[in-house]
C-alpha positions in Angstrom: -20.9 -29.6 0.8 -22.9 -26.8 -0.9 -23.2 -27.0 -4.7 -22.2 -24.2 -7.0 -25.8 -23.3 -7.6 -26.6 -23.1 -3.9 -23.6 -20.8 -3.3 -24.6 -18.7 -6.3 -28.2 -18.2 -5.1 -27.1 -17.3 -1.6 -24.6 -14.8 -2.9 -27.2 -13.2 -5.2 -29.4 -12.6 -2.2 -26.9 -11.5 0.4 -23.8 -10.1 -1.4 -23.4 -6.8 -3.2 -23.1 -7.2 -6.9 -19.5 -6.3 -7.3 -18.0 -9.5 -8.9 -18.8 -11.1 -12.2 -17.8 -14.6 -11.0 -16.8 -17.5 -13.2 -18.8 -20.7 -12.9 -16.2 -22.4 -10.6 -16.6 -23.1 -6.8 -13.1 -23.5 -5.5 -12.8 -25.8 -2.5 -9.2 -26.9 -2.3 -5.7 -26.2 -3.6 -2.5 -28.3 -3.6 0.8 -27.1 -5.2 0.0 -25.5 -8.6 -3.5 -27.0 -8.8 -6.9 -25.7 -7.7 -9.8 -28.1 -7.2 -13.5 -27.3 -7.6 -16.7 -28.6 -5.9 -17.2 -31.1 -8.7 -13.8 -32.7 -8.3 -12.2 -31.0 -11.3 -8.5 -30.2 -11.1 -7.1 -27.0 -12.7 -3.6 -26.0 -13.5 -3.6 -22.5 -12.0 -1.7 -20.0 -14.1 -3.4 -17.1 -12.4 -2.4 -17.9 -8.8 -5.1 -15.8 -7.1 -4.1 -12.9 -9.3 -0.4 -13.1 -8.4 -1.1 -13.8 -4.7 -0.4 -17.6 -4.4 3.1 -17.3 -5.6 4.1 -20.4 -3.7 1.1 -22.3 -4.8 -1.5 -23.8 -2.5 -0.9 -25.4 0.9 2.9 -25.0 0.8 4.0 -27.1 3.8 6.2 -24.4 5.3 3.4 -21.8 5.1 0.9 -24.2 6.6 3.4 -24.9 9.5 3.7 -21.2 10.2 -0.1 -20.7 10.2 -0.4 -23.5 12.7 2.4 -22.4 15.0 1.7 -18.6 15.0 -2.1 -19.2 15.1 -1.6 -20.9 18.4 0.5 -18.1 19.8 -0.8 -14.7 18.6 -2.7 -13.6 15.5 -3.6 -10.0 16.4 -2.8 -7.6 19.2 -3.1 -4.2 17.3 -0.4 -1.6 16.6 -0.7 -0.2 20.2 2.0 -2.8 21.1 5.2 -4.1 19.6 5.2 -7.5 18.0 8.3 -9.5 17.4 8.0 -10.0 13.6 7.0 -6.6 12.3 10.4 -4.8 12.6 12.2 -7.9 11.3 10.1 -8.0 8.2 10.4 -4.2 7.7 14.2 -4.7 7.8 14.2 -7.5 5.3 12.0 -5.6 2.9 14.0 -2.4 3.3 17.2 -4.3 2.3 15.5 -5.9 -0.7 14.0 -2.6 -2.0 16.7 -0.2 -1.1 14.3 1.8 1.1 14.7 2.8 4.7 11.3 2.6 6.5 8.1 0.6 6.1 4.4 0.9 6.9 2.3 -2.3 6.8 -1.2 -2.4 5.4 -3.8 -5.0 4.7 -3.8 -4.7 0.9 -2.1 -3.2 -2.1 -4.7 -0.4 -2.5 -4.0 0.6 1.1 -0.3 0.7 0.4 -0.9 3.0 -2.5 -3.2 5.1 -0.4 -0.5 5.5 2.2 2.0 6.4 -0.5 -0.3 9.1 -1.8 -0.8 10.6 1.6 2.9 10.5 2.3 3.6 12.3 -1.0 1.0 15.0 -0.1 2.5 15.3 3.4 6.0 15.7 1.9 4.7 18.3 -0.6 3.1 20.3 2.2 6.4 20.4 4.1 8.1 21.8 0.9 5.3 24.2 0.1 3.2 25.1 3.2 0.8 27.0 1.1 -0.4 23.7 -0.4 0.7 24.5 -3.9 2.7 21.3 -4.3 0.0 18.7 -4.5 -0.3 17.4 -8.1 0.4 13.8 -9.0 1.4 12.4 -12.4 0.2 8.9 -13.3 -0.1 6.8 -16.4 -2.9 6.1 -18.7 -4.1 2.5 -18.4 -2.5 2.2 -14.9 -4.3 0.4 -12.1 -3.4 1.2 -8.5 -6.5 0.1 -6.6 -10.1 0.9 -5.8 -10.1 3.2 -2.8 -10.8 6.8 -3.7 -7.2 7.9 -3.6 -5.8 4.9 -5.4 -8.7 5.1 -7.9 -7.8 8.7 -8.6 -4.4 7.7 -10.0 -5.8 4.7 -11.9 -5.8 5.7 -15.6 -8.8 3.6 -16.8 -12.1 5.3 -17.3 -14.1 2.1 -16.6 -13.0 2.0 -13.0 -13.3 5.8 -12.4 -16.5 7.1 -14.1 -19.1 6.0 -11.5 -17.2 7.7 -8.6 -16.1 11.0 -10.0 -15.1 13.7 -9.0 -12.1 12.0 -7.5 -8.8 13.4 -6.0 -8.0 16.7 -7.7 -4.6 17.5 -9.3 -3.9 14.2 -11.1 -2.4 14.3 -14.6 -2.3 11.2 -16.8 0.3 10.6 -19.5 0.6 7.8 -22.0 3.2 5.1 -21.0 6.6 5.7 -22.5 5.7 9.1 -23.9 8.7 11.1 -22.7 7.5 14.4 -24.1 4.1 14.1 -22.4 5.8 13.2 -19.1 8.2 16.1 -19.2 5.3 18.5 -20.0 3.3 17.2 -17.0 5.8 17.5 -14.2 6.3 20.9 -12.6 7.1 22.6 -9.3 3.4 21.8 -8.4 4.1 18.1 -8.7 4.4 16.2 -5.4 4.7 12.7 -6.9 5.0 10.6 -10.0 3.5 7.1 -9.7 4.4 4.2 -12.1 4.1 0.5 -12.4 7.2 -1.0 -13.9 4.9 -3.4 -15.8 1.2 -2.6 -16.0 -0.7 -5.7 -15.0 -4.4 -4.7 -15.3 -3.3 -2.4 -18.2 -2.3 -5.4 -20.4 1.2 -6.5 -19.3 2.8 -3.4 -20.8 6.2 -2.3 -19.4 7.8 1.1 -18.9 10.9 1.5 -21.1 14.3 2.1 -19.4 14.5 5.6 -20.9 11.1 6.5 -19.6 11.8 5.3 -16.1 15.2 7.2 -16.0 13.5 10.3 -17.2 10.8 10.0 -14.6 13.4 9.6 -11.9 15.4 12.6 -13.2 12.4 14.9 -13.5 11.1 13.9 -10.0 14.5 14.8 -8.5 14.7 18.1 -10.5 11.3 19.2 -9.2 11.6 17.7 -5.7 8.7 15.3 -6.3 8.6 11.7 -5.0 8.9 8.8 -7.4 6.5 6.0 -6.4 7.0 2.6 -7.9 4.0 0.4 -7.6 5.4 -3.2 -7.4 2.2 -4.7 -6.1 1.7 -7.1 -9.0 5.0 -7.1 -10.8 7.3 -7.1 -7.7 8.6 -9.6 -5.1 10.1 -12.0 -7.6 7.4 -11.9 -10.4 9.9 -10.8 -13.1 12.8 -12.9 -11.9 14.1 -9.9 -9.9 13.0 -8.9 -6.5 11.5 -5.8 -8.1 10.7 -5.0 -11.7 12.6 -1.7 -11.7 15.8 -3.2 -10.2 17.7 -3.5 -13.4 16.6 -0.1 -14.7 19.2 2.1 -12.9 16.6 4.2 -11.0 16.1 4.8 -7.3 12.5 5.6 -6.3 11.5 7.3 -3.1 8.6 5.1 -2.3 7.8 1.4 -3.2 4.4 -0.3 -2.7 4.1 -4.1 -2.3 1.4 -6.6 -1.6 0.1 -9.7 -3.5 2.5 -12.6 -2.7 4.1 -11.3 0.4 2.2 -13.3 2.9 1.3 -16.3 0.6 -2.4 -15.7 0.5 -2.9 -14.0 3.9 -3.7 -10.2 3.5 -0.6 -8.0 3.8 0.6 -5.0 2.0 3.5 -2.6 2.6 4.7 0.9 1.7 8.4 1.6 2.0 10.1 5.0 1.7 13.6 6.4 1.8 15.2 9.8 2.3 13.0 12.8 3.2 9.9 10.8 2.3 10.7 8.3 5.1 10.3 11.1 7.7 7.4 13.0 6.2 4.7 11.4 8.4 4.3 12.7 11.9 2.8 10.5 14.7 -0.9 10.2 14.3 -1.0 11.2 10.6 -1.6 7.6 9.4 -2.4 4.2 10.9 -4.1 0.9 10.6 -5.8 -1.6 13.0 -4.9 -4.8 11.2 -1.8 -4.0 9.1 1.4 -5.7 10.1 0.0 -8.1 12.6 2.2 -10.9 14.0 0.7 -13.7 11.9 0.9 -11.7 8.6 4.4 -10.6 9.3 5.6 -14.1 10.2 4.1 -15.4 7.0 5.9 -12.6 5.1 9.2 -13.6 6.7 8.7 -17.3 5.8 7.9 -16.3 2.2 11.2 -14.4 1.9 13.0 -17.3 3.5 11.6 -19.8 1.0 12.4 -17.4 -1.9 16.0 -17.2 -0.8 16.6 -20.7 0.3 15.0 -22.3 -2.7 16.7 -19.8 -5.1 13.4 -19.0 -6.6 14.4 -15.8 -8.4 16.7 -17.9 -10.7 13.9 -20.5 -11.1 11.4 -17.8 -12.0 13.7 -16.4 -14.7 14.3 -19.9 -16.1 10.6 -20.9 -16.1 9.7 -17.5 -17.5 12.0 -17.9 -20.5 10.6 -21.4 -21.2 7.1 -20.0 -21.1 7.9 -17.0 -23.2 9.5 -19.1 -26.0 6.5 -21.4 -26.0 4.1 -18.5 -26.2 6.1 -16.9 -29.0 5.9 -20.2 -30.9 2.1 -20.3 -30.3 1.8 -16.7 -31.6 3.5 -17.5 -34.8 0.8 -20.1 -35.6 -2.1 -18.1 -34.3 -4.2 -15.6 -36.3 -5.4 -14.0 -33.1 -2.2 -13.2 -31.2 -0.4 -10.0 -32.3 2.2 -9.8 -29.5 3.7 -11.6 -26.6 4.7 -9.3 -23.7 6.2 -9.6 -20.2 9.1 -10.8 -18.2 9.6 -13.7 -15.8 6.2 -15.0 -14.8 4.1 -12.0 -15.6 3.2 -12.6 -19.3 0.5 -11.5 -21.6 -0.9 -12.4 -25.1 -2.1 -9.4 -27.0 -5.0 -10.4 -29.2 -6.8 -8.7 -32.1 -10.1 -9.9 -30.7 -11.8 -10.3 -27.3 -9.8 -12.6 -25.0 -12.7 -14.1 -23.0 -13.5 -17.0 -25.4 -9.9 -18.2 -25.3 -9.8 -17.9 -21.5 -13.1 -19.7 -21.1 -12.0 -22.6 -23.3 -8.7 -22.9 -21.5 -10.7 -23.2 -18.2 -12.9 -25.9 -19.7 -9.7 -27.8 -20.6 -8.2 -27.4 -17.1 -6.1 -24.3 -17.2 -6.8 -21.1 -15.3 -5.7 -17.8 -16.9 -7.7 -14.6 -17.3 -8.5 -11.7 -19.6 -7.4 -8.2 -18.8 -7.8 -5.0 -20.7 -10.4 -6.9 -22.8 -8.0 -8.2 -25.4 -5.1 -9.6 -23.4 -4.7 -13.1 -22.0 -2.8 -12.7 -18.7 -0.6 -15.4 -17.2 0.7 -15.1 -13.6 1.8 -18.7 -12.7 3.0 -19.7 -9.2 6.8 -19.4 -8.8 7.1 -23.1 -8.1 6.0 -24.3 -11.5 8.2 -26.9 -13.2 8.9 -27.6 -16.9 6.1 -30.2 -17.0 3.6 -27.6 -15.9 4.8 -25.2 -18.5 4.4 -27.9 -21.2 0.9 -28.8 -20.0 -0.2 -25.1 -20.0 1.2 -24.5 -23.4 -0.6 -27.6 -24.7 -3.9 -26.4 -23.4 -3.4 -22.9 -24.8 -2.6 -24.4 -28.2 -5.8 -26.4 -28.1 -8.0 -23.6 -26.9 -6.7 -21.2 -29.6 -7.0 -23.8 -32.3 -10.6 -24.6 -31.3 -11.8 -21.0 -30.8 -10.2 -19.8 -34.0 -11.7 -22.7 -36.0 -15.1 -22.1 -34.5 -15.2 -25.5 -32.6 -15.5 -23.8 -29.2 
């Protein structure tokens, strides 16, 4: 087996410098634990950035990989495959949408949503005047040029500007700014129910309802980006489902195929019919292996009643984090729902994250001063207690200058 240093040196020579990697060579995973090349075992409360929602090496997922891998992994979208339509139907029922388009990733799902919104706008205004998109400050929707154009964080955008024209950014939960930004030129409003990369900050119910109302009033499409906060992460199938709104487009990815690349854009109403044949497509998206894995993920979620379990574990975690916050001089707020949680700090989060890793817990820092926790859905109370104990120790040591 290669050592961490051997792998690091090879990457420095042959890979583009796009990742600031942590000093950990991951080699194996089992359940809620990740193991490195030195035999260390980590309680993983980041879950591949919300991807490994069923943990590592789930026996039912491994079985599907073996079975479908022997039958058919890829044949292209020139042909039908037996699992794509079934997964589209299941996701349509969960989301309240009507039709699906499968992609390889979340950013591609957002890209498809933006193209669909522009196509719909062009149908309503053939002169091209209905093209503007309203997005939120601190949002993160992906790294392709279109998705990046609606990502409201300068650090991701500056090196690649000019980007897609016609994008207006408003502060989250600023209803006056939202109302002032939407007009007859608006073709779409794109929102995350809970901003993940933006620091685990949620849209208020009033803000979401206003966005839905204004979109309807101006014949714009409401796009809900559920890539990180959806498919069970909050204890609901989707973060917006208890908010009394009905979007026109929903984007999904992250946990849907349990670690295998798969994303999805779903649409309803006029939006579901805005694409014409040949206007969009993908080589790999929605292949038979990916879709069968997606179906098995949904089966496990339903049969194991994981939505209720997520809500229960989320409440246990939340109460523990709130107790930690009351004793810490660095934590100013605890945010989130279900198993998407964040600790807002009054100082950089990295030292706390690094110390937690040293002690055997994987979390990460987002938005510079937020500790983000995205545990697998299968965690048990003993895992919550273990994670909280490590966080208490890491905060005590960093705050006292011992780490």
